[in-house]
C-alpha positions, -999 to 999 in steps of 0.1 A, spaced: -211 -132 -217 -173 -133 -216 -171 -99 -233 -195 -84 -208 -175 -98 -179 -142 -85 -193 -157 -51 -194 -169 -54 -158 -134 -59 -146 -122 -30 -166 -150 -9 -151 -139 -18 -116 -103 -6 -124 -115 26 -139 -138 35 -110 -111 26 -85 -84 46 -102 -107 76 -104 -114 74 -67 -77 69 -58 -68 101 -75 -88 119 -48 -68 103 -20 -34 111 -6 -23 75 -6 -18 51 -35 -34 17 -33 -27 -9 -59 -55 -29 -74 -53 -66 -81 -49 -76 -118 -65 -107 -133 -59 -127 -165 -88 -125 -190 -101 -160 -183 -137 -166 -173 -156 -197 -161 -191 -201 -148 -199 -221 -117 -224 -240 -137 -196 -254 -159 -186 -275 -130 -219 -292 -122 -232 -267 -97 -270 -267 -90 -288 -235 -79 -316 -251 -59 -305 -242 -23 -304 -279 -15 -275 -293 -35 -241 -288 -18 -218 -271 -43 -186 -271 -24 -169 -294 -49 -180 -272 -78 -165 -241 -63 -133 -259 -55 -130 -274 -90 -138 -241 -107 -111 -223 -87 -86 -250 -95 -94 -249 -132 -88 -211 -132 -56 -215 -112 -42 -239 -138 -47 -212 -164 -30 -186 -142 -62 -172 -127 -93 -152 -139 -129 -146 -130 -152 -172 -115 -188 -161 -124 -215 -171 -100 -248 -166 -119 -281 -156 -104 -294 -185 -83 -293 -200 -48 -260 -217 -43 -256 -238 -12 -219 -246 -3 -193 -254 23 -161 -234 27 -146 -216 -3 -108 -214 -4 -96 -186 -27 -63 -188 -46 -40 -162 -61 -53 -143 -92 -89 -153 -86 -119 -129 -88 -150 -145 -73 -177 -125 -91 -214 -127 -81 -239 -116 -107 -270 -98 -96 -294 -123 -81 -267 -146 -70 -270 -159 -34 -241 -179 -19 -255 -196 11 -230 -213 34 -242 -245 49 -251 -245 86 -235 -279 91 -205 -273 113 -189 -306 103 -181 -289 69 -158 -264 87 -130 -285 102 -109 -273 131 -75 -260 121 -44 -245 137 -40 -210 124 -6 -194 123 -3 -156 124 34 -150 122 42 -176 147 12 -169 170 -9 -201 167 -45 -207 177 -73 -232 169 -105 -222 152 -131 -236 128 -124 -231 91 -139 -199 78 -166 -199 51 -143 -179 28 -105 -183 34 -72 -174 17 -37 -170 30 -4 -157 16 -19 -149 -18 -17 -122 -44 -44 -106 -66 -77 -117 -49 -112 -102 -53 -148 -107 -44 -169 -85 -66 -204 -82 -81 -240 -75 -70 -249 -107 -52 -253 -117 -16 -231 -139 6 -247 -154 37 -225 -170 63 -253 -192 79 -242 -177 113 -275 -181 130 -268 -218 134 -236 -210 154 -245 -180 175 -261 -174 210 -285 -146 214 -289 -124 244 -324 -115 257 -315 -79 261 -310 -75 223 -346 -86 214 -380 -73 220 -404 -94 240 -423 -109 211 -390 -117 193 -376 -133 224 -407 -154 230 -407 -166 194 -370 -175 195 -375 -195 227 -405 -213 212 -385 -222 181 -363 -246 201 -327 -243 214 -318 -240 251 -315 -212 277 -287 -207 301 -293 -211 339 -305 -175 344 -327 -175 313 -310 -145 297 -291 -162 268 -305 -185 241 -283 -211 225 -290 -232 194 -283 -264 213 -266 -277 244 -234 -287 226 -228 -250 217 -236 -238 252 -213 -263 269 -186 -262 242 -180 -225 247 -166 -231 282 -145 -260 270 -130 -239 242 -123 -210 265 -104 -233 290 -83 -250 262 -74 -216 248 -63 -203 282 -41 -234 285 -26 -228 251 -36 -262 237 -32 -268 200 -44 -304 200 -74 -305 176 -88 -336 192 -90 -318 225 -112 -291 209 -135 -314 190 -161 -316 217 -162 -278 215 -162 -276 177 -198 -265 172 -192 -236 196 -161 -223 178 -176 -197 155 -154 -189 126 -149 -155 110 -169 -153 78 -143 -139 54 -109 -144 68 -81 -134 44 -46 -134 57 -14 -121 41 -31 -111 8 -13 -86 -15 -37 -67 -36 -72 -74 -24 -104 -60 -37 -139 -63 -22 -165 -45 -43 -203 -43 -46 -212 -75 -27 -235 -77 3 -222 -99 32 -246 -110 59 -253 -134 88 -217 -143 99 -209 -169 126 -185 -143 141 -167 -113 126 -179 -106 90 -149 -92 71 -114 -97 85 -85 -89 63 -53 -95 83 -17 -87 75 -27 -76 40 -13 -50 18 -31 -29 -8 -67 -35 2 -96 -18 -15 -131 -21 -1 -155 -3 -23 -194 -1 -23 -196 -31 0 -226 -37 22 -227 -56 55 -261 -64 68 -262 -81 102 -289 -83 128 -284 -62 159 -288 -94 180 -259 -111 161 -232 -117 188 -197 -105 178 -209 -98 143 -184 -69 136 -189 -57 101 -153 -50 92 -122 -58 113 -91 -45 95 -62 -61 113 -25 -51 108 -30 -40 72 -11 -14 51 -22 8 22 -60 5 24 -89 24 9 -124 18 24 -150 39 5 -187 43 -1 -197 13 19 -226 7 43 -224 -13 75 -251 -26 99 -239 -49 127 -244 -65 161 -210 -54 172 -185 -28 159 -190 -12 125 -157 -2 110 -131 -15 134 -93 -14 133 -72 -39 152 -35 -49 153 -32 -79 177 -37 -84 214 -13 -79 243 22 -96 241 14 -116 209 3 -84 191 34 -66 203 56 -94 191 41 -94 156 42 -56 157 24 -48 125 2 -17 127 -28 -7 106 -10 19 85 -18 43 57 -55 38 56 -83 60 42 -120 56 51 -143 78 30 -180 82 24 -191 53 46 -224 49 66 -228 29 97 -262 21 113 -266 -3 142 -232 -11 157 -213 -8 190 -193 19 174 -193 37 140 -155 40 137 -135 20 163 -99 15 171 -92 -14 195 -93 -28 219 -68 -52 203 -43 -26 191 -11 -38 206 8 -36 172 -2 1 170 -19 24 144 -6 53 124 -15 75 94 -53 68 95 -77 92 78 -115 90 83 -135 115 63 -171 122 52 -188 94 71 -223 92 87 -232 72 119 -269 68 126 -282 49 157 -248 34 167 -241 27 204 -211 49 202 -199 72 174 -161 75 174 -148 49 198 -112 42 209 -107 14 234 -77 -2 252 -65 -13 286 -34 -17 307 -15 -47 293 -23 -40 257 6 -17 249 8 -3 214 10 33 201 -20 49 182 -9 81 165 -13 103 135 -51 98 133 -72 124 113 -110 123 116 -131 149 97 -165 157 84 -184 133 105 -222 134 110 -239 115 138 -275 111 149 -292 93 177 -261 79 193 -272 57 222 -241 62 244 -211 85 237 -205 105 206 -167 104 210 -151 81 236 -116 70 247 -118 40 270 -85 31 286 -101 7 311 -119 -15 285 -136 -45 302 -119 -37 335 -148 -33 358 -139 -18 391 -105 -6 380 -88 20 402 -92 53 383 -82 75 413 -47 83 401 -30 68 431 -10 36 432 -2 39 395 16 9 379 49 17 362 49 25 325 62 -6 305 57 -23 272 21 -31 282 11 6 286 -10 18 256 -4 53 242 -28 74 222 -14 107 208 -15 131 178 -52 126 171 -72 153 152 -109 159 150 -124 185 126 -160 193 115 -178 169 137 -216 172 142 -237 150 165 -274 155 172 -284 132 201 -262 112 224 -260 101 260 -227 118 266 -210 143 243 -174 132 249 -156 109 273 -118 114 269 -101 91 295 -64 84 296 -44 65 322 -29 84 351 5 70 342 0 76 305 -24 104 297 -39 107 262 -21 136 246 -18 160 217 -54 160 206 -72 188 189 -109 193 182 -119 220 157 -154 229 146 -172 203 168 -209 206 177 -226 180 199 -260 179 216 -263 152 243 -279 145 276 -246 149 294 -216 170 285 -179 163 280 -157 145 305 -119 148 302 -96 128 326 -59 121 325 -51 142 294 -23 164 283 -22 191 255 -58 189 245 -71 218 224 -107 228 218 -112 253 189 -148 263 182 -162 234 202 -199 236 213 -215 211 237 -252 214 243 -261 192 273 -295 189 290 -281 179 324 -251 189 344 -220 209 334 -210 210 297 -174 202 307 -159 183 336 -121 178 338 -97 160 361 -60 157 360 -58 177 327 -25 196 319 -13 220 293 -47 222 276 -71 247 262 -106 234 268 -127 265 258 -162 258 248 -184 281 227 -213 293 247 
């Protein structure tokens, strides 16, 4: 067994190096000592009933004493509480391995999280790690976050029969009967937690009545140098699924995220303030955004000031999601040198989605998106929303606020070889009157949709061989657009 496992790590390195040679950016892989232990060596029981939290902890500790290595999770049903990773550890799931995180919220204690001085309270994540080096989760198994025990479900996301069955199963409904909650503690706790967060409280005792409502991110890895996620299927998170934050040299290869469309806030991948990243040949299916890039929110994000930078996304597929590839809305630390190539989005709410709002700040620039295929997009094929979650905002261009550190800027963004067959709107490119989106070019773009392209508050936008086939209205509508060439192919 040990010889086979050693070869598997070598194979990962060979495959990754071969892929990196086809990219313009070098991403360093983690390196692990040739030590191997099995979870069963530490008394773990694969019956789906026995809690194996201690076995995982002891196995990781034993490897750490040796300087690190590979923790093998054999085929079986492994129930556990939180797993805390350490440096030089590869958590390797063999085919047939299912790590099932317990649905008992008591096992995920409240903690104060510190992101470069910005502190907040949340429940412990099922998989955690902070300020580590050489970390991996690999293999062919499945990791289930047990998130259905934490999450509310909105009626609009289910069919009639599914909704009726959910209500009949137990839980409680809100006052208007449109949202189902697992229990009254979660329903009432959400309001308590929101109030405490708005007040800036860091007292864990204050939050305890709201604990069950504070849904943790499933895989929350902060400040990792050399991180590899490969081959594993992640599903059913309490909140976001994969959230590498402030990490350097991140490789995400052949990963699958499989979440229900009704799973609230179940973003598949939220890459947050990371540098030197390769995301390749992965498949995402989520109840919120698919591949999403973030870099902090508002003043806190600007103070930390770490952008997503030097990132390549290649050969990925996104099914259900609010957006296939998304930037924002938390992008206050900025984004730069991002390349998205050869990806397919099928049935997402939006295809390519960029979102922000006044107060966010941040500069998003040097973005290159190419060879994208989209089909059956429910809303917009390509959309820039500068009024995200600002219902009733004044978009008239009068009474503009002054430009300041909270004014977001999107510039130097390039689209090439984009095809979409079926969308509500072809393109919605909306800047702010005081800060237009600018320096965009679209080359070889073909979109069929119900409505055409809408461009507002934009400067230096160029269409080159752009075709918009719309069933209703004009193919192009523009307002407050300057220095642009918006010629459509007839």
